[in-house]
C-alpha positions in Angstrom: 16.1 17.0 12.2 13.1 14.7 12.9 11.2 13.1 10.0 7.5 14.0 9.7 5.3 11.0 9.3 1.6 11.0 8.4 1.4 14.7 7.6 0.8 14.5 3.8 -2.7 15.9 3.5 -2.4 18.6 6.2 0.8 20.2 5.0 -1.5 22.7 3.4 -2.0 24.4 6.8 1.7 25.2 7.2 2.5 26.4 10.8 -1.1 27.2 11.7 -3.4 25.3 14.1 -0.8 23.2 16.0 0.6 19.8 15.7 -2.0 17.8 17.6 -4.9 19.2 15.6 -3.2 18.5 12.3 -2.4 14.9 13.3 -6.0 14.2 14.3 -7.2 15.7 11.0 -4.6 13.6 9.0 -5.9 10.4 10.7 -9.5 11.3 9.8 -8.7 12.1 6.2 -6.7 8.9 5.8 -9.8 6.9 7.0 -12.4 8.3 4.7 -10.1 8.6 1.6 -9.0 5.0 1.6 -10.6 2.5 -0.7 -13.4 0.5 0.9 -15.8 -2.3 -0.1 -19.6 -2.0 -0.5 -21.4 -4.2 2.0 -23.8 -5.3 -0.7 -21.8 -6.1 -3.8 -18.3 -6.1 -2.4 -17.1 -3.7 -5.1 -14.2 -1.4 -4.1 -15.5 2.0 -5.0 -17.7 3.6 -2.4 -17.8 7.4 -2.0 -18.7 9.5 1.0 -21.8 11.7 0.3 -22.0 13.4 3.7 -21.1 12.6 7.3 -22.3 9.0 7.8 -23.9 8.6 4.3 -22.0 6.5 1.8 -22.8 5.7 -1.9 -21.7 2.7 -4.0 -20.7 3.7 -7.5 -21.5 0.2 -9.0 -24.8 -0.9 -7.5 -26.0 2.6 -6.6 -27.1 1.8 -3.0 -26.9 4.4 -0.3 -26.2 3.3 3.2 -25.4 4.7 6.6 -22.2 3.9 8.5 -19.8 5.8 10.7 -19.0 9.4 9.8 -15.5 8.9 8.5 -15.2 5.1 8.2 -17.6 3.0 6.1 -17.9 0.2 8.7 -21.6 -0.6 8.6 -23.5 0.0 11.8 -27.0 0.0 10.4 -27.8 -0.9 6.7 -30.9 0.5 5.1 -32.0 0.3 1.4 -33.7 3.1 -0.5 
């Protein structure tokens, strides 16, 4: 029997929705759940507020980036 790799978070769906869709979702969830650094204070502890909006828990800055990955495209301060 083949070993399943990378399906940790999507095992909750069981046999529904198909293999390809579940693999794509697993890749996205791995991206936005991993620890990332704040572009301002370099603290590892930013959280995703909404699609493309990230918040640093240390310095309190909100910034925009990619939807599932906090690589900064355009940085704005509020």
